[in-house]
C-alpha positions in Angstrom: -60.0 -3.2 26.7 -57.9 -0.6 28.6 -58.3 2.3 26.3 -59.2 3.5 22.8 -56.9 6.0 21.3 -58.1 8.6 18.8 -56.4 11.7 17.4 -58.2 15.0 18.0 -57.6 18.7 18.4 -56.6 18.2 22.1 -58.1 21.3 23.7 -61.3 21.2 21.6 -61.9 17.5 22.4 -61.4 18.1 26.1 -63.7 21.1 26.1 -66.4 19.2 24.1 -66.3 16.2 26.4 -66.4 18.4 29.5 -69.6 20.1 28.1 -71.1 16.6 28.0 -70.1 15.7 31.6 -67.1 13.6 30.6 -64.0 14.6 32.6 -60.4 14.2 31.5 -57.5 13.2 33.7 -54.4 15.5 33.8 -52.4 15.1 30.6 -49.6 12.5 30.9 -47.8 14.1 27.9 -47.8 17.8 27.3 -45.1 18.5 24.7 -45.3 21.0 21.8 -45.5 18.1 19.3 -47.4 15.6 21.4 -50.3 15.9 23.9 -52.0 12.9 25.5 -54.7 12.5 28.2 -57.2 9.8 29.2 -60.8 10.5 30.1 -61.8 9.4 33.6 -62.5 5.7 33.4 -66.0 4.3 33.5 -66.8 2.2 36.5 -67.9 -1.3 35.7 -69.4 -4.0 37.9 -67.2 -7.1 38.4 -68.6 -10.6 38.5 -68.1 -12.4 41.8 -66.6 -15.4 40.0 -63.8 -13.1 38.5 -63.1 -11.5 41.8 -62.9 -14.9 43.6 -60.6 -16.3 40.9 -58.3 -13.2 41.0 -58.1 -13.5 44.8 -57.4 -17.2 44.7 -54.6 -16.7 42.2 -53.1 -13.9 44.4 -53.6 -11.3 41.7 -55.6 -9.1 44.1 -55.7 -8.7 47.9 -58.7 -9.4 50.0 -59.1 -5.6 50.5 -59.0 -5.1 46.7 -61.5 -7.9 46.2 -63.9 -6.3 48.7 -63.5 -2.9 47.0 -64.3 -4.4 43.6 -67.5 -6.1 45.1 -68.6 -2.9 46.7 -67.6 -0.2 44.1 -66.8 -2.0 40.8 -63.6 -1.4 38.8 -62.3 1.2 36.5 -63.2 0.2 32.9 -61.9 1.6 29.7 -60.8 5.1 28.9 -60.7 7.2 25.8 -57.2 8.5 25.0 -57.2 12.0 23.5 -54.1 12.3 21.4 -52.8 15.2 19.3 -49.6 14.9 17.2 -48.1 18.0 15.6 -45.2 17.9 13.2 -45.6 14.2 12.4 -44.5 11.3 14.5 -41.6 12.1 16.8 -41.7 9.2 19.2 -43.6 8.7 22.4 -43.4 9.5 26.1 -42.5 6.2 27.8 -42.3 7.7 31.2 -45.7 9.3 30.8 -47.2 6.0 29.5 -45.8 4.1 32.5 -47.2 6.6 34.9 -50.7 6.7 33.4 -50.9 2.9 33.2 -50.1 2.7 37.0 -52.6 5.4 37.7 -55.4 3.5 35.9 -54.6 0.1 37.3 -57.9 -1.0 38.9 -56.0 -2.7 41.7 -54.7 0.6 43.0 -57.0 3.3 41.6 -59.7 4.5 44.0 
């Protein structure tokens, strides 16, 4: 699972998580009516069989495979979401950017 999204008081949630040692990435949406940010992803170990299969299929490079063996991979995030004034759409550009930033193949 990439992320779990929950609606919160944005600033209060970020503060409470930080007090417990859980850091939040920079917001990818910061509108008056919509605020969104991910927590820093947990690092999970990756089974050698999965790494080898992904490398064989060309989904990851040899360098990425070695990094996953050595350091693990970004796991899931919590998305902190605050909507004010009801649903007014979503920020596709922000979503595209955060998905790229959290892609385990490219995140360090």
